[in-house]
C-alpha positions in Angstrom: -5.3 22.2 27.1 -6.1 23.7 23.7 -9.6 25.0 23.1 -12.3 22.9 21.7 -12.1 22.7 17.9 -14.8 24.0 15.6 -14.8 22.3 12.2 -15.5 24.6 9.3 -14.7 24.3 5.6 -11.9 26.9 6.0 -10.4 25.0 9.0 -10.5 21.7 7.2 -9.1 23.1 3.9 -6.2 24.7 5.7 -5.3 21.5 7.5 -5.5 19.5 4.3 -3.1 21.9 2.6 -0.6 21.7 5.5 -0.7 17.8 5.7 -0.2 17.6 2.0 3.3 18.9 2.2 5.1 15.6 1.8 6.3 15.5 -1.8 9.7 13.9 -0.8 8.0 11.1 1.0 5.6 10.4 -1.9 8.4 10.2 -4.5 10.3 7.7 -2.3 7.1 5.7 -1.7 6.4 5.5 -5.4 9.8 3.9 -6.1 9.2 1.4 -3.2 5.7 0.5 -4.5 6.9 0.2 -8.1 9.4 -2.6 -7.3 7.9 -4.2 -4.2 4.1 -3.8 -4.4 3.5 -3.0 -8.1 -0.3 -3.1 -7.7 -0.1 0.0 -5.6 2.2 1.9 -8.0 0.9 5.1 -9.6 -1.6 5.5 -6.7 0.5 8.4 -5.4 0.4 10.2 -8.8 -3.4 10.2 -8.6 -3.3 11.6 -5.0 -0.3 14.0 -5.1 0.1 17.0 -2.8 -0.6 19.3 -5.7 -4.1 18.0 -5.9 -4.8 18.0 -2.2 -6.8 21.2 -2.1 -8.3 21.0 -5.6 -11.7 19.7 -6.5 -12.2 16.1 -5.4 -14.0 15.2 -8.5 -10.9 15.1 -10.8 -9.0 13.0 -8.3 -11.8 10.5 -7.9 -12.4 10.2 -11.6 -8.7 9.6 -12.3 -8.6 7.0 -9.5 -11.6 5.2 -11.0 -10.1 5.2 -14.5 -7.1 3.2 -13.4 -9.2 0.3 -12.1 -8.0 -3.0 -13.7 -5.0 -1.3 -15.3 -2.0 -3.5 -15.7 0.6 -2.8 -13.0 4.3 -3.6 -12.7 5.7 -2.9 -16.2 9.1 -2.0 -14.7 9.5 -5.2 -12.7 11.9 -7.7 -14.3 12.7 -9.6 -11.1 10.3 -10.6 -8.3 12.9 -11.2 -5.5 12.0 -8.1 -3.6 8.3 -8.8 -4.0 8.6 -12.3 -2.6 11.0 -11.2 0.2 8.5 -8.6 1.4 5.7 -11.1 1.3 7.8 -13.5 3.3 8.4 -10.8 5.9 4.7 -10.0 6.1 3.9 -13.7 6.5 6.4 -14.0 9.3 4.9 -10.9 11.1 1.4 -12.3 10.6 2.3 -15.7 11.9 4.1 -14.6 15.0 2.2 -11.5 16.0 -1.4 -12.1 15.0 -1.7 -15.8 14.2 -5.4 -16.7 13.8 -4.8 -20.1 15.3 -3.5 -18.9 18.6 -4.7 -16.4 21.2 -2.1 -13.7 20.4 -3.1 -11.2 23.2 -4.2 -11.2 26.8 -6.3 -8.9 29.0 -5.5 -7.5 32.4 -6.9 -4.9 34.7 -3.6 -3.1 35.2 -3.5 -4.1 38.9 -1.5 -7.3 39.4 -3.2 -8.1 42.8 -6.6 -8.1 41.2 -5.5 -10.0 38.1 -4.3 -12.9 40.4 -7.8 -13.4 41.8 -9.2 -16.7 40.4 -12.6 -15.3 39.3 -11.0 -12.3 37.7 -8.4 -14.3 35.8 -11.2 -16.6 34.5 -13.3 -13.7 33.4 -10.3 -12.0 31.6 -9.5 -15.3 29.8 -13.0 -15.9 28.7 -13.3 -12.3 27.4 -10.0 -12.6 25.5 -11.2 -15.8 23.8 -14.5 -14.1 22.8 -12.6 -11.2 21.4 -10.3 -13.6 19.5 -13.4 -15.3 17.9 -14.8 -11.9 16.9 -11.5 -11.0 15.3 -11.4 -14.2 13.3 -15.0 -13.9 12.2 -14.4 -10.4 10.9 -12.1 -9.2 8.0 -9.2 -8.6 10.5 -6.9 -11.3 9.2 -7.0 -10.1 5.6 -6.6 -6.5 6.5 -3.7 -7.0 9.0 -1.7 -8.9 6.4 -2.2 -6.0 4.0 -0.9 -3.7 6.8 2.3 -5.9 7.2 2.9 -5.7 3.4 2.7 -1.9 3.5 4.9 -1.7 6.6 7.7 -3.7 5.0 7.4 -1.7 1.8 7.2 2.0 2.9 7.6 1.8 6.7 4.2 3.4 7.5 0.8 1.7 7.6 -2.6 2.5 9.1 -5.6 0.3 10.0 -9.0 1.6 11.0 -11.5 -0.2 13.3 -15.2 0.6 13.4 -18.4 -1.0 14.6 -20.2 -3.3 12.2 -23.9 -4.4 12.4 -23.1 -7.8 11.0 -19.5 -8.7 12.2 -19.6 -6.5 15.3 -16.3 -4.9 14.2 -14.8 -4.2 10.8 -11.2 -3.2 9.8 -9.8 -1.3 6.9 -6.2 -0.9 6.0 -5.6 2.4 4.3 -3.4 3.2 1.3 -0.9 5.8 2.6 -1.3 7.5 -0.8 -4.7 8.5 0.4 -3.9 8.9 4.1 -2.1 11.8 5.9 -1.0 11.7 9.6 0.2 14.1 12.3 1.7 13.4 15.8 1.1 14.9 19.2 3.8 16.3 21.5 4.7 12.7 22.6 5.4 11.5 19.1 2.1 9.5 18.9 -0.1 9.7 15.8 -3.3 11.4 16.9 -4.5 12.9 13.6 -5.5 11.0 10.4 -6.9 12.7 7.3 -8.0 10.1 4.8 -9.3 10.6 1.2 -12.1 8.1 0.4 -13.4 7.7 -3.2 -17.2 7.0 -3.2 -20.0 7.0 -5.7 -22.8 9.5 -5.2 -25.0 6.6 -4.4 -22.7 5.5 -1.6 -22.5 9.0 -0.2 -26.3 9.3 0.1 -26.6 5.8 1.5 -24.1 6.5 4.3 -25.0 10.1 5.2 -28.7 10.3 4.3 -30.6 12.5 1.8 -30.4 15.8 3.7 -27.2 16.8 2.0 -26.0 19.7 -0.2 -28.3 20.3 -3.3 -25.4 19.6 -5.7 -24.8 16.2 -4.1 -28.5 15.3 -4.3 -28.6 16.4 -8.0 -25.6 14.2 -8.8 -27.2 11.3 -6.9 -30.3 11.6 -9.0 -28.6 12.0 -12.4 -25.3 10.1 -12.0 -25.5 7.8 -9.0 -22.5 5.6 -10.0 -20.1 8.5 -10.8 -17.3 8.8 -8.3 -16.5 11.7 -6.1 -14.1 12.2 -3.2 -14.8 12.7 0.5 -12.4 13.2 3.4 -12.7 11.4 6.7 -11.0 13.4 9.4 -10.1 12.0 12.8 -8.3 14.2 15.3 -8.4 15.3 19.0 -11.3 17.5 19.9 -10.0 18.4 23.4 -13.3 17.7 25.1 -14.5 14.9 27.4 -18.2 14.6 26.7 -20.5 11.7 26.0 -22.4 13.1 23.1 -21.0 12.3 19.7 -20.1 15.9 18.9 -18.3 16.3 22.3 -16.4 13.1 22.5 -12.6 13.3 22.9 -11.8 12.2 19.3 -13.6 14.0 16.5 -14.9 12.2 13.4 -15.8 14.5 10.5 -16.8 13.6 7.0 -16.1 16.4 4.5 -16.9 16.9 0.8 -14.4 19.3 -0.8 -16.3 20.0 -4.0 -19.3 21.5 -2.2 -17.2 22.4 1.0 -19.9 20.8 3.1 -19.6 18.8 6.3 -21.5 15.5 5.7 -21.4 14.3 9.3 -19.7 15.2 12.5 -19.5 12.7 15.4 -16.8 11.3 17.6 -15.1 8.4 19.4 -14.1 7.8 23.0 -10.8 6.2 21.8 -8.6 6.6 18.7 -10.0 4.2 16.0 -6.8 4.3 13.9 -3.6 2.3 14.6 -0.6 3.6 12.7 2.5 1.4 13.1 5.8 2.7 11.7 8.9 0.5 11.1 11.7 3.0 12.1 11.1 6.6 12.8 13.9 9.1 12.5 13.8 12.0 14.9 12.0 14.9 13.4 10.1 12.8 10.9 6.4 11.6 11.2 6.5 8.8 8.6 8.5 5.7 9.0 11.4 4.1 7.1 11.3 0.5 5.9 13.6 -2.4 4.9 12.7 -1.7 1.3 14.1 1.8 1.6 17.3 0.2 2.9 17.6 -2.2 0.0 16.2 0.1 -2.7 19.6 0.5 -4.5 20.0 -3.3 -4.7 16.4 -3.8 -5.8 16.8 -1.3 -8.6 20.1 -2.7 -9.6 18.7 -6.3 -9.7 15.8 -5.2 -11.9 18.2 -3.5 -14.3 20.5 -6.5 -14.4 17.6 -8.9 -14.8 16.4 -6.9 -17.8 19.8 -7.0 -19.4 20.0 -10.8 -18.7 16.7 -11.3 -20.4 18.0 -9.4 -23.4 21.3 -11.4 -23.3 19.4 -14.7 -23.1 17.2 -13.8 -26.0 20.3 -13.0 -28.1 21.7 -16.4 -27.2 18.6 -18.4 -27.9 17.7 -16.4 -31.0 21.0 -14.9 -32.0 21.9 -12.5 -34.7 23.3 -14.3 -37.8 26.4 -13.8 -39.8 25.7 -14.7 -43.4 28.3 -15.5 -46.0 27.3 -13.3 -49.0 28.8 -15.9 -51.4 26.9 -18.9 -50.1 23.4 -17.9 -49.2 20.8 -17.9 -52.0 17.7 -16.6 -50.2 17.0 -14.6 -47.0 17.8 -16.9 -44.1 15.0 -18.8 -42.4 15.6 -18.5 -38.6 12.5 -20.2 -37.3 12.8 -23.8 -35.9 13.1 -26.4 -38.7 13.8 -23.7 -41.3 15.7 -24.9 -44.4 18.3 -22.6 -45.9 19.6 -23.2 -49.4 23.2 -22.5 -50.2 25.4 -22.7 -53.3 27.3 -26.0 -53.7 30.7 -24.4 -53.8 30.0 -22.9 -50.3 29.9 -26.4 -48.8 33.2 -27.3 -47.1 34.2 -23.7 -46.8 33.5 -21.3 -44.0 29.9 -21.8 -42.7 27.7 -19.7 -44.9 25.4 -19.1 -41.9 26.5 -19.0 -38.3 25.3 -17.4 -35.1 27.0 -14.3 -33.7 28.6 -15.4 -30.5 28.4 -13.0 -27.5 29.9 -13.2 -24.1 28.7 -12.3 -20.6 28.5 -13.6 -17.0 25.0 -13.9 -15.5 26.4 -15.0 -12.0 26.4 -11.4 -10.9 22.6 -11.4 -11.0 22.4 -14.2 -8.4 24.9 -12.4 -6.1 22.8 -9.2 -6.3 19.6 -11.2 -5.7 21.0 -12.6 -2.5 22.0 -9.0 -1.3 18.5 -7.8 -2.1 16.8 -10.4 0.1 19.1 -10.0 3.1 17.3 -7.2 5.0 13.9 -9.0 4.6 15.2 -12.5 5.3 17.3 -11.4 8.3 14.2 -9.8 9.8 12.0 -12.8 9.0 14.4 -15.3 10.7 14.8 -13.0 13.7 11.0 -12.9 14.1 10.6 -16.7 13.6 
């Protein structure tokens, strides 16, 4: 077994740099987000590998400046968006339906599980857990996970204790989340970037922090900064927080200070991946399979909109001998022509254009196929 890890600023910075080497994935994800989950487009540009090891302040300020910005300017057809939402709804309804008990508990020993009092206890415990799940934010966050899974093929959800709801969940943007596998191909390492205001940093980690952090808290409490939450194996088996098997480290890159170090007995992250190719850590998705059709459909839809506008409000051919004034093309407009032009070739007539829009509907059907086939299989 590897030696116990000691978390220092140099160690964390080196790991951040290594995990940030995923430019190919990020460019692929950006295309998928743009056409399938437009509200998440451009998030990767704010969190690119080139800025991984730079000061967190610039990344956080750029992230904050995009809040409320209009997303989806490149989308001219919502077929892929709705298809991915249908797939997420199918997964949600069949795998984690809030109206049904979608899991069961057992001891791992069939002979014990068959005992009446054990079976009763396990059933009651499962029902209590189901109630806790439904009273927390699990349902909203798991649906967000399914959307991301269908879009880019990799998603991550974090579970932590909550003083009010007992447990709380958070689905992570993969733009801000980096993963690594163990020798079995199981994700055991998650590095997540978390934008926070200076006020939130002090509220979470106390006031015995780096002097620069406290100065920012006093002067600009609502300005954003960036912190890292690092979860990875510690290779120990202790009971104290700093000796638990799974390490939890909060790190501030601007001051290169560790805000808190603790741990977990079990991995708090779940990282499902749709399809994993041998040798790759991140998954591939139905959107990636259909990306060519999705982009083609958007290009065709844009052209059809232009074509329709030309038909509804066409260019005009004007007879120079018959038209007295500039043509009025608005509804109800009256155009005056010379009397000798009446009875001859129309002095004003639309420019007729051809085209067949049926190809759009054929492409739309092709685009939906990977999502709808999966949805019907699950249902």
